[in-house]
C-alpha positions as CSV (number, residue, x, y, z in Angstrom):
1,M,158.2,116.3,124.3
2,R,156.1,112.6,123.3
3,Y,154.4,110.8,125.9
4,H,155.7,106.9,126.0
5,S,154.3,104.2,128.1
6,N,157.5,103.3,128.9
7,N,159.0,106.8,130.0
8,E,156.3,108.3,132.5
9,Q,157.5,111.0,134.8
10,L,157.3,110.0,138.3
11,I,157.4,112.8,141.0
12,T,158.2,112.2,144.6
13,N,155.5,113.5,146.9
14,N,157.6,115.7,148.9
15,S,155.7,116.8,152.4
16,L,155.3,120.6,153.7
17,L,155.4,121.2,157.4
18,C,151.5,121.7,158.2
19,P,149.9,122.7,161.9
20,M,147.8,119.0,161.5
21,P,149.9,116.4,160.2
22,V,146.6,114.2,160.3
23,L,145.7,116.3,157.3
24,T,148.5,114.9,155.3
25,A,147.1,111.6,156.3
26,S,150.7,110.1,155.7
27,D,149.9,106.8,157.9
28,K,147.1,106.1,154.9
29,P,148.4,104.5,151.6
30,V,145.4,106.7,149.9
31,I,143.4,109.5,150.3
32,P,139.9,108.3,149.6
33,H,138.2,110.3,146.8
34,Y,134.5,110.6,147.3
35,P,133.1,111.4,143.5
36,L,129.5,113.4,143.1
37,L,126.6,110.8,143.2
38,Q,123.5,110.5,141.6
39,K,120.2,110.3,143.3
40,D,120.2,105.9,142.7
41,G,123.9,106.0,144.6
42,K,125.8,105.4,141.3
43,A,128.6,107.8,140.2
44,G,128.5,109.8,136.9
45,A,126.4,113.1,138.5
46,M,127.5,116.5,137.5
47,L,124.8,118.7,139.3
48,E,123.4,118.6,142.6
49,V,121.7,120.9,144.4
50,R,120.0,120.2,148.2
51,E,118.9,122.3,151.3
52,V,119.7,120.8,154.6
53,A,117.1,121.9,156.8
54,G,119.0,121.1,160.7
55,T,120.1,117.3,160.2
56,E,123.5,116.2,159.4
57,A,124.8,117.3,155.9
58,V,127.0,114.5,156.2
59,T,126.5,111.0,157.3
60,D,129.3,109.1,156.5
61,R,132.0,108.9,158.7
62,G,134.3,108.7,156.5
63,F,134.4,112.4,156.1
64,L,136.0,112.6,159.5
65,I,139.5,111.2,157.8
66,P,141.5,113.7,154.9
67,H,139.7,113.3,152.3
68,R,139.2,114.3,148.5
69,K,136.1,115.6,147.1
70,D,135.8,115.1,143.0
71,Y,133.7,118.4,142.6
72,Y,133.0,122.1,143.3
73,L,131.3,122.4,146.4
74,L,129.6,125.7,147.0
75,V,127.9,125.9,150.8
76,L,125.2,128.8,152.0
77,V,125.2,128.6,155.6
78,R,122.3,129.5,157.8
79,N,123.1,127.9,160.9
80,G,125.7,126.0,162.2
81,S,129.2,125.9,164.0
82,S,131.0,122.4,163.0
83,R,134.9,122.7,162.2
84,H,136.8,121.7,159.2
85,W,140.0,121.7,157.7
86,V,140.3,122.8,154.1
87,D,143.6,121.5,152.8
88,F,146.0,123.4,155.7
89,V,143.5,126.2,156.8
90,P,140.9,125.5,159.7
91,Y,137.6,126.6,159.4
92,T,134.8,126.7,162.2
93,V,131.5,127.5,160.3
94,Q,129.3,130.3,160.8
95,P,125.9,131.3,160.1
96,D,125.5,133.4,157.3
97,H,128.3,132.7,155.5
98,F,129.3,131.2,152.4
99,Y,131.7,128.2,151.7
100,F,133.6,127.2,148.7
101,T,136.0,124.8,147.6
102,V,137.2,123.2,144.5
103,P,138.1,119.5,143.3
104,Q,141.0,117.6,144.7
105,Q,141.5,119.8,147.7
106,V,141.9,117.7,151.0
107,H,138.9,118.0,153.2
108,L,139.0,117.1,157.1
109,K,135.6,117.3,159.4
110,E,136.1,117.4,163.0
111,D,132.8,116.3,163.8
112,L,129.5,115.8,162.4
113,T,127.3,118.7,163.5
114,P,123.9,119.6,162.3
115,M,123.4,122.7,160.2
116,Q,120.9,124.6,157.9
117,G,121.7,125.6,154.3
118,F,121.9,125.0,151.2
119,I,124.8,122.7,148.8
120,I,125.2,123.1,145.2
121,C,128.1,120.5,143.9
122,F,129.4,120.4,139.9
123,T,131.8,118.2,138.3
124,E,134.6,119.9,135.9
125,E,132.6,117.4,133.1
126,F,129.9,120.1,134.0
127,L,132.0,123.3,133.2
128,L,132.9,121.6,130.2
129,L,130.0,122.1,128.7
130,E,129.8,125.0,126.3
131,E,127.3,127.0,128.0
132,N,129.1,126.6,131.2
133,R,132.9,127.7,130.0
134,L,132.2,131.5,131.5
135,L,132.5,130.2,134.3
136,R,135.6,128.7,134.7
137,H,136.9,132.2,134.3
138,L,135.1,133.6,137.2
139,P,137.4,134.6,140.6
140,V,135.1,132.6,142.8
141,I,136.2,129.6,140.9
142,Q,139.8,130.7,139.7
143,N,140.1,131.2,143.5
144,P,143.5,133.5,143.1
145,A,143.7,134.1,146.7
146,G,143.4,131.0,147.6
147,A,140.4,131.9,149.8
148,H,137.2,129.3,151.3
149,E,134.4,131.8,152.8
150,L,132.6,134.6,152.0
151,V,131.2,137.0,155.0
152,L,127.6,138.0,154.1
153,A,125.5,141.0,154.4
154,A,121.8,140.8,154.9
155,A,121.1,141.3,151.5
156,D,123.7,139.0,150.2
157,V,122.3,136.4,152.2
158,A,118.5,137.5,151.2
159,Y,119.7,136.7,147.5
160,L,121.7,134.0,147.7
161,E,118.6,131.9,149.6
162,E,116.7,133.0,146.8
163,V,118.7,132.0,143.6
164,M,119.7,128.7,145.3
165,R,115.9,128.0,146.3
166,K,115.2,128.8,142.8
167,M,117.8,126.0,141.7
168,L,116.5,123.3,144.0
169,A,112.7,123.6,142.6
170,E,114.1,123.5,139.0
171,F,116.7,120.3,140.4
172,N,113.8,118.8,141.9
173,A,111.4,119.4,139.3
174,G,113.1,117.5,135.9
175,G,111.4,119.2,133.2
176,S,112.3,120.2,130.2
177,W,115.5,122.6,129.7
178,R,116.2,121.3,132.9
179,N,120.0,121.8,132.4
180,Q,120.4,124.9,130.8
181,M,117.9,126.5,133.4
182,L,120.5,125.3,136.1
183,A,123.1,126.2,134.4
184,S,121.8,129.5,134.0
185,W,120.9,129.9,137.5
186,L,124.3,128.6,138.5
187,R,125.8,131.5,136.3
188,V,123.9,134.0,138.0
189,L,125.0,132.5,141.8
190,V,128.6,132.1,140.5
191,I,128.8,135.9,139.1
192,Y,127.2,137.1,142.2
193,L,129.5,135.3,144.8
194,S,132.8,136.7,142.4
195,R,131.4,139.8,142.8
196,L,131.5,139.2,146.4
197,Y,135.1,137.7,146.0
198,T,136.4,140.5,144.6
199,D,135.5,143.1,147.2
200,Q,137.0,141.3,150.2
201,F,140.1,139.5,148.3
202,G,142.2,141.6,146.6
203,E,145.2,141.9,145.4
204,S,147.5,141.9,148.6
205,K,145.4,138.5,149.9
206,I,147.5,136.6,146.9
207,T,150.5,135.3,147.5
208,Q,153.8,135.0,145.2
209,Q,153.1,131.1,145.8
210,H,149.8,130.9,144.9
211,C,150.7,133.7,141.6
212,L,153.3,130.7,140.4
213,L,150.8,128.0,140.7
214,K,148.6,130.2,138.6
215,S,151.8,130.8,136.3
216,F,152.3,126.9,136.0
217,Q,148.7,126.3,135.3
218,Q,148.6,129.2,132.4
219,L,152.0,127.4,130.6
220,I,150.2,123.5,130.9
221,G,147.2,125.1,129.2
222,E,149.9,126.5,126.8
223,H,152.3,123.5,126.4
224,Y,150.1,120.4,127.8
225,G,150.0,118.9,123.7
226,H,153.6,118.6,123.7
227,L,155.5,119.1,127.1
228,H,154.1,116.7,129.9
229,D,157.1,116.2,132.2
230,V,157.5,118.1,135.4
231,T,161.4,119.6,134.3
232,G,160.3,121.2,131.3
233,Y,157.8,123.8,133.1
234,A,160.3,124.0,135.4
235,N,162.8,124.9,133.2
236,R,160.7,127.3,131.7
237,L,159.6,128.9,135.2
238,N,163.6,129.0,135.8
239,L,163.1,127.2,139.0
240,T,164.1,123.6,140.0
241,P,162.0,120.5,139.4
242,G,161.7,120.0,143.7
243,Y,161.3,123.4,144.3
244,L,158.7,123.8,141.6
245,N,156.7,120.5,143.3
246,E,156.9,121.7,146.6
247,V,155.1,124.7,145.8
248,I,152.6,123.1,143.7
249,K,151.6,120.9,146.1
250,G,151.3,123.3,148.9
251,Q,149.4,125.2,147.2
252,S,146.9,122.9,145.8
253,G,147.7,119.7,147.6
254,K,148.1,117.7,144.5
255,T,151.6,117.3,142.6
256,A,153.1,118.9,139.8
257,I,152.9,115.8,137.8
258,S,149.0,115.5,138.9
259,H,148.0,119.1,137.5
260,I,149.9,118.2,134.4
261,H,148.3,114.8,133.7
262,N,144.3,116.2,135.2
263,R,145.0,118.2,132.1
264,L,145.5,116.1,129.4
265,A,142.9,114.4,131.3
266,V,140.3,117.4,130.7
267,E,141.3,118.3,127.6
268,A,140.8,114.5,126.2
269,K,137.1,114.7,127.8
270,R,136.8,117.9,125.8
271,R,137.4,116.4,122.5
272,L,135.6,112.9,123.5
273,L,132.5,115.6,124.3
274,H,132.5,118.0,121.3
275,T,134.2,116.4,118.5
276,H,134.2,113.3,116.2
277,L,137.7,113.0,116.6
278,S,138.8,108.8,117.2
279,V,140.8,107.9,120.0
280,K,143.9,107.4,118.1
281,Q,143.4,111.2,116.3
282,I,142.7,112.6,120.2
283,A,145.8,111.0,121.6
284,D,147.8,112.4,118.9
285,E,146.7,116.1,119.5
286,L,147.8,115.2,123.1
287,G,151.2,113.9,122.5
288,F,150.5,110.1,122.9
289,E,152.4,107.8,120.5
290,D,151.0,104.9,121.5
291,A,146.9,105.1,121.4
292,A,146.8,102.3,123.5
293,Y,148.9,103.7,126.4
294,F,146.7,106.9,125.5
295,N,143.4,104.5,126.7
296,R,145.2,103.3,129.6
297,F,146.5,106.5,131.0
298,F,142.5,108.0,130.4
299,K,141.5,105.2,132.3
300,R,143.8,105.4,135.2
301,L,142.5,108.8,136.0
302,T,138.9,108.6,135.2
303,G,137.7,105.3,136.0
304,T,136.5,104.6,132.6
305,T,137.8,104.3,128.5
306,P,137.3,107.2,126.6
307,V,134.9,105.3,123.9
308,S,133.0,104.2,127.5
309,Y,132.9,108.1,128.3
310,R,132.3,109.5,125.1
311,Q,129.1,107.3,125.3
312,H,128.0,108.0,128.7
313,I,128.4,112.2,128.2
314,R,126.9,112.3,124.9
315,E,123.6,110.1,126.3
316,M,123.6,112.3,129.6
317,Y,123.6,115.7,127.5
318,R,122.7,115.1,124.0
């Protein structure tokens, strides 16, 4: 199926029952998104490492309403007890625990209490870099059990704190080969976390509905270049489009069509960064017959045009 500007698939957002209706933000027209910011406050950062030393981890009171983070979040908590939600699951932050979330999940903090620990944030663009592709396939990133919390032994805390301190020093130093060093340390960190993840979340923790989410995502990976509608994927999974959308939204916080669109945007970014294909050629590879519509589609999802994105990403990581 080719993608035409006058034939965009529209899917109604089916709401699921949840323990706290406030999390759905049904009274809000849009759940706000928070991008990863550079030190000057502008968007466009790909990686951030910081230490929180007994002060508020977040000062933006907008975090007290349902919101999404447009980046991966890894947090080592040494001290703290704040309560927050990730999608429809509540967590009370505990010392010597590790917390992790992926982009686009719905977050809600119930208060802005102080904590001590380390925070690492990185974006989908960071994982697009060739040296980081391995990270995408590790369990703590794939998160097949839909978990967000790891319990740490004393040895785990010591090891993770040491690695994160090294990352913090490298991040703040800004020397030569900085990005390569940070990518290497992040690889060590995520592999270690994936070992803990595998120990704490076995196959018995993986729900049938989460398996459906992974099957849907795998199908998108196989067919995104020519199949852009939810019905086509539902047919391949022997499900109705409505049921597929309901399960996918319940598991990920995003509609099925959003997953399709986001994968198209990711693949477009990969080609813009790693190839010399023209925008028209990329549009054709991704199943858009109209290059002008591809430009509008890309800008709607990313906030910038394909040409501007290519210039920005290559200047940052050339």
